[in-house]
C-alpha positions in Angstrom: 14.0 8.5 -19.0 11.0 6.7 -20.4 8.0 8.6 -21.8 5.2 8.7 -19.2 1.7 9.8 -18.5 1.0 11.2 -15.0 -2.2 12.3 -13.3 -3.1 12.5 -9.7 -6.7 13.7 -9.7 -7.6 12.9 -6.0 -8.5 16.0 -4.0 -6.5 15.9 -0.8 -7.9 17.6 2.3 -5.0 17.6 4.8 -4.7 18.7 8.4 -6.2 19.0 11.8 -10.0 18.6 11.9 -10.1 17.8 8.2 -12.7 15.0 8.7 -15.3 17.7 9.6 -15.7 18.4 5.9 -16.5 14.9 4.9 -20.3 15.6 4.6 -19.8 18.5 2.3 -17.4 16.6 0.1 -19.5 13.5 -0.1 -22.7 15.5 -0.9 -21.1 16.5 -4.2 -21.5 13.0 -5.5 -25.0 12.1 -4.6 -27.4 11.6 -1.7 -27.0 7.9 -0.6 -23.6 6.9 0.7 -22.2 3.5 1.7 -20.1 3.9 4.8 -17.4 1.2 4.7 -15.1 0.5 7.6 -13.2 -2.1 9.5 -13.7 -4.0 12.7 -14.7 -1.2 15.1 -11.7 1.1 16.0 -13.4 4.1 14.3 -16.2 3.7 16.8 -13.9 3.2 19.8 -12.1 6.4 19.2 -15.1 8.6 18.2 -14.4 9.0 14.5 -17.5 7.1 13.5 -19.8 9.5 15.4 -18.0 12.5 13.7 -18.4 11.1 10.2 -22.1 10.1 10.8 -22.8 13.6 12.2 -21.1 15.3 9.2 -23.0 13.2 6.7 -26.4 13.8 8.4 -25.8 17.5 8.6 -25.8 17.4 4.8 -29.0 15.4 4.6 -27.3 12.2 3.3 -28.8 8.8 3.5 -26.3 6.4 5.1 -25.9 2.6 4.4 -23.3 0.8 6.4 -21.0 -2.1 5.8 -18.3 -2.7 8.5 -16.1 -5.7 9.4 -13.4 -5.3 6.8 -10.4 -7.5 7.8 -6.7 -6.9 7.0 -6.0 -8.5 3.7 -9.6 -7.8 2.6 -11.7 -10.7 1.3 -13.7 -11.2 -1.8 -16.8 -12.4 0.1 -17.5 -9.1 1.8 -16.8 -7.3 -1.4 -19.6 -9.2 -3.1 -21.8 -8.4 -0.2 -21.1 -4.8 -0.6 -21.9 -4.9 -4.3 -25.3 -6.4 -3.7 -26.0 -3.9 -0.9 -25.1 -0.9 -3.1 -27.3 -2.1 -5.9 -30.2 -2.8 -3.5 -30.0 0.6 -1.8 -29.0 2.5 -5.0 -25.9 3.9 -3.4 -24.3 7.0 -5.2 -21.0 7.1 -3.4 -18.8 4.9 -1.2 -17.0 6.4 1.7 -14.1 4.3 3.1 -13.1 5.2 6.6 -10.0 3.3 7.6 -6.7 2.1 6.2 -5.6 0.4 3.0 -7.7 -2.7 3.5 -10.9 -0.8 3.8 -10.1 1.4 0.9 -9.1 -1.5 -1.3 -12.4 -3.3 -0.4 -14.3 -0.1 -1.2 -12.6 0.2 -4.6 -13.5 -3.4 -5.4 -17.1 -2.8 -4.4 -17.2 0.4 -6.5 -16.1 -1.3 -9.7 -18.3 -4.3 -9.1 -21.6 -2.4 -8.9 -21.9 -1.4 -12.6 -20.3 -4.7 -13.9 -22.6 -7.5 -15.0 -20.0 -10.2 -14.4 -18.0 -11.5 -11.4 -15.8 -8.7 -9.9 -13.0 -11.2 -9.6 -12.7 -11.0 -13.4 -10.9 -7.7 -13.0 -8.3 -9.2 -10.6 -7.5 -12.1 -13.0 -7.3 -9.9 -16.1 -10.4 -11.3 -17.7 -12.0 -7.8 -17.9 -11.0 -4.2 -17.7 -12.5 -1.6 -15.4 -14.5 1.1 -17.4 -16.6 2.6 -14.7 -17.0 2.7 -10.9 -19.0 4.4 -8.2 -17.2 7.5 -6.9 -15.1 6.9 -3.8 -14.2 9.1 -0.9 -11.8 8.3 1.9 -11.1 9.3 5.5 -7.7 7.8 6.2 -6.7 6.4 9.6 -3.6 4.4 8.8 -0.8 5.7 6.6 0.6 2.7 4.8 -0.9 1.4 1.6 -1.3 4.7 -0.2 -4.6 3.5 -1.5 -6.1 6.8 -0.6 -4.5 8.2 -3.8 -3.7 5.2 -5.9 -5.5 3.5 -8.8 -5.0 0.1 -7.3 -6.8 -2.5 -5.2 -5.6 -5.8 -3.7 -8.2 -8.4 -2.7 -7.9 -12.0 -1.4 -10.1 -14.7 -2.8 -11.0 -17.2 -0.1 -11.3 -20.0 -2.8 -7.7 -21.1 -3.0 -6.4 -18.1 -1.0 -5.3 -16.1 -4.0 -4.3 -12.5 -3.4 -4.4 -10.4 -6.5 -3.7 -6.8 -7.3 -4.9 -4.7 -10.2 -5.5 -1.1 -11.0 -7.2 1.3 -13.5 -7.1 5.1 -13.4 -10.8 5.4 -13.0 -10.5 3.8 -9.5 -8.6 6.7 -7.9 -10.6 8.2 -5.0 -12.4 11.5 -5.8 -11.3 12.9 -2.4 -9.2 11.8 0.5 -9.3 13.4 4.0 -6.0 13.1 5.8 -5.8 14.3 9.5 -2.6 13.1 11.2 -4.4 13.4 14.6 -6.4 10.3 13.6 -3.1 8.3 13.7 -2.2 9.2 17.3 -3.8 6.0 18.6 -1.9 3.7 16.4 0.3 1.2 18.2 4.0 1.0 17.6 3.4 -2.2 15.5 0.7 -0.5 13.3 3.0 2.5 12.8 6.1 0.5 11.8 4.2 -1.9 9.6 2.7 1.1 7.8 6.2 2.6 7.4 7.5 -0.6 5.9 4.7 -0.5 3.3 5.4 3.2 2.5 9.2 2.6 2.1 8.7 -0.4 -0.1 6.3 1.5 -2.3 9.2 3.9 -3.0 11.8 1.2 -3.4 9.7 -0.8 -5.9 10.0 2.3 -8.1 13.5 3.3 -7.1 15.3 0.2 -8.1 15.3 0.6 -11.9 17.7 0.0 -14.6 16.5 3.1 -16.4 19.2 5.9 -16.6 18.9 9.6 -16.4 16.0 9.8 -14.0 17.6 12.1 -11.5 14.7 14.2 -10.4 12.5 11.2 -9.7 15.5 9.6 -7.9 15.9 12.7 -5.7 12.2 12.9 -4.9 12.3 9.2 -3.9 15.3 9.6 -1.7 13.8 12.6 0.0 10.6 10.6 0.7 12.6 7.7 2.1 14.7 9.9 4.4 11.6 11.7 5.6 9.9 8.5 6.6 13.1 7.1 8.2 13.6 10.2 10.3 10.1 10.7 11.4 9.1 7.1 12.4 11.9 7.2 15.0 10.2 10.3 16.5 6.7 8.8 16.3 7.7 5.7 18.1 9.0 7.7 21.0 6.2 10.4 20.8 3.1 8.8 19.4 1.1 12.1 19.6 3.7 14.2 17.9 1.7 15.9 15.2 4.6 17.0 13.0 6.1 13.5 12.7 2.7 11.9 12.1 2.0 14.5 9.4 5.3 13.8 7.6 4.6 10.1 7.6 1.0 10.5 6.4 1.9 12.8 3.6 4.9 10.6 2.6 2.5 7.6 2.4 0.4 9.4 -0.2 3.4 10.7 -2.2 4.9 7.2 -2.2 2.0 5.7 -4.1 0.3 8.4 -6.2 2.5 7.4 -9.2 4.7 10.5 -9.0 7.8 8.5 -8.0 7.2 6.2 -10.9 7.6 8.8 -13.6 10.2 8.1 -16.2 10.8 4.5 -15.3 9.1 1.1 -15.0 8.3 0.0 -11.4 9.3 -3.5 -10.4 6.7 -4.9 -8.0 8.2 -8.4 -7.7 8.7 -8.1 -3.9 5.0 -7.1 -3.5 3.9 -10.1 -5.6 6.2 -12.5 -3.6 4.8 -11.1 -0.3 1.2 -11.4 -1.5 1.5 -15.2 -1.3 2.7 -15.0 2.3 -0.2 -12.8 3.4 -2.8 -14.7 1.4 -1.8 -18.1 3.0 -0.6 -17.0 6.5 -2.8 -13.8 6.9 0.2 -11.8 8.1 0.3 -8.0 7.8 1.5 -6.9 4.3 4.1 -4.5 5.7 5.4 -7.1 8.0 6.0 -9.5 5.1 7.6 -6.8 3.0 10.1 -6.1 5.8 11.3 -9.6 5.4 11.0 -10.1 1.6 12.4 -6.9 0.3 15.9 -7.2 1.8 16.0 -10.8 0.5 15.1 -9.6 -3.0 17.8 -6.9 -2.8 20.4 -9.5 -1.9 19.4 -11.7 -4.8 19.4 -9.0 -7.5 21.8 -6.3 -6.5 24.6 -7.4 -8.8 22.5 -6.5 -11.9 23.0 -2.8 -11.1 25.5 -2.4 -8.3 25.8 1.4 -9.1 22.1 1.9 -8.2 22.4 0.0 -5.0 25.5 2.0 -4.1 23.6 5.2 -4.9 20.9 4.0 -2.5 23.5 3.3 0.2 25.2 6.7 -0.2 22.2 9.0 -0.6 19.8 7.3 1.8 22.1 5.8 4.4 25.1 8.1 4.1 27.5 5.2 3.4 30.9 6.4 2.3 31.5 5.6 -1.4 34.5 3.5 -2.3 34.7 3.8 -6.1 37.1 0.8 -6.3 34.6 -1.4 -4.4 31.0 -0.4 -5.2 29.8 -3.9 -4.2 31.0 -3.2 -0.6 29.0 0.0 -0.6 25.9 -1.7 -2.0 26.0 -4.5 0.5 26.5 -2.0 3.4 23.4 -0.1 2.2 21.3 -3.3 2.2 22.6 -4.1 5.7 21.7 -0.6 6.9 18.2 -1.0 5.6 17.8 -4.3 7.4 19.2 -2.9 10.6 16.8 0.0 10.4 13.8 -2.4 10.0 15.1 -4.4 13.1 15.6 -1.1 15.0 11.9 -0.2 14.6 10.8 -3.6 15.7 10.0 -5.4 12.5 10.9 -9.1 11.9 13.9 -9.9 9.7 13.2 -13.6 8.9 10.1 -15.7 8.1 10.8 -18.1 10.9 10.5 -15.2 13.4 6.8 -15.1 12.4 6.4 -18.9 12.4 6.6 -19.4 8.7 8.8 -22.3 7.7 9.9 -24.1 4.5 6.9 -26.4 4.1 4.9 -24.2 1.6 7.6 -22.3 -0.2 7.3 -24.3 -3.4 3.5 -23.8 -3.4 3.9 -20.0 -3.0 6.6 -19.7 -5.6 4.5 -21.7 -8.1 1.4 -19.5 -7.4 3.4 -16.4 -7.7 4.8 -17.2 -11.1 1.9 -19.2 -12.6 1.2 -16.3 -15.0 4.9 -16.1 -16.1 8.0 -14.3 -14.8 7.5 -11.4 -12.5 9.4 -8.1 -12.0 11.1 -5.5 -14.2 14.5 -5.0 -12.5 15.1 -8.7 -13.0 12.7 -11.1 -14.5 12.1 -13.7 -11.8 11.1 -17.3 -12.7 9.8 -20.0 -10.3 13.3 -20.9 -9.1 14.3 -17.3 -8.5 11.2 -16.7 -6.4 11.8 -19.9 -4.4 15.4 -18.8 -3.8 14.2 -15.5 -2.5 11.8 -17.2 -0.1 14.7 -19.4 1.1 16.9 -16.3 1.6 14.1 -14.8 3.7 13.8 -17.9 6.0 
């Protein structure tokens, strides 16, 4: 087990009606709030009115910036930075899913910074301060409500970059599973794909003697697998929605990374897909992650066999662990298909014409991944496996 530092300072307010407390929580950080949200669903389902009412009850001044798209863009982030400076905003409140929260984080770090906020995403500068951030979560998926990370797409060249600093973690996050009752099957399953792969990016390690973190990861995976099946059949089942929502936060608050180095190669490989083709991140991950597994599993067959046995209940044949490992990968793929996610790039109309471009962009800063260092040709091979 590696040495580690762990902190998860975000205050979680979880449960039915939790969003009613947003005004009281927000007021602790100032008087003027930027209300940041997506393309209108929070207005359609009444959440917008509840948030506005709660903020006004506490006497807060509200500045609004909506219109955040999936795979959030740099342009609106810069618009938000200018707006916060003009209106002297004290706090950003993100109401939505991961895209809204990531956009809010980027705005928050950009406000006190004299340079271009994109500097943080290219590694030219480090984040030292930010506006405080609060969250009302509507889509369990990205885990951004508890993480220190943000992912933004730059429209110039369509580069999608991730970065993170501890100061970026939200001050508070409000999680009411009832707010997810209106999610479609596709939104639910894409979110689950994101949650599962957040766990797997940390689970597949070559580090030994990390049993507790392994067991916590396996429990999170089994919880999500069991409960998404219920949510698909019963979209307004509170218990299953609650399990998924809490699992999404646990998957990405860094707890499941303790004692090991996370990989993140599959996420980086997928970022090129969603940057160029604007697909949902979780949809791309459902295709890329199994392809990555098939490409690297021989480096640590024992760990893949453990995954097969503990998560998918595959019988262990000690004289043929490769068979066990491959059966586990197949079971994972079959599960993703079962819940309606695509298994191949061509199913979502992505073909071979830009694979070299994506592999080149993915590795332009050098090899990626921790489980196996992936060069350009490795990434290209994984794209081809995913076709």
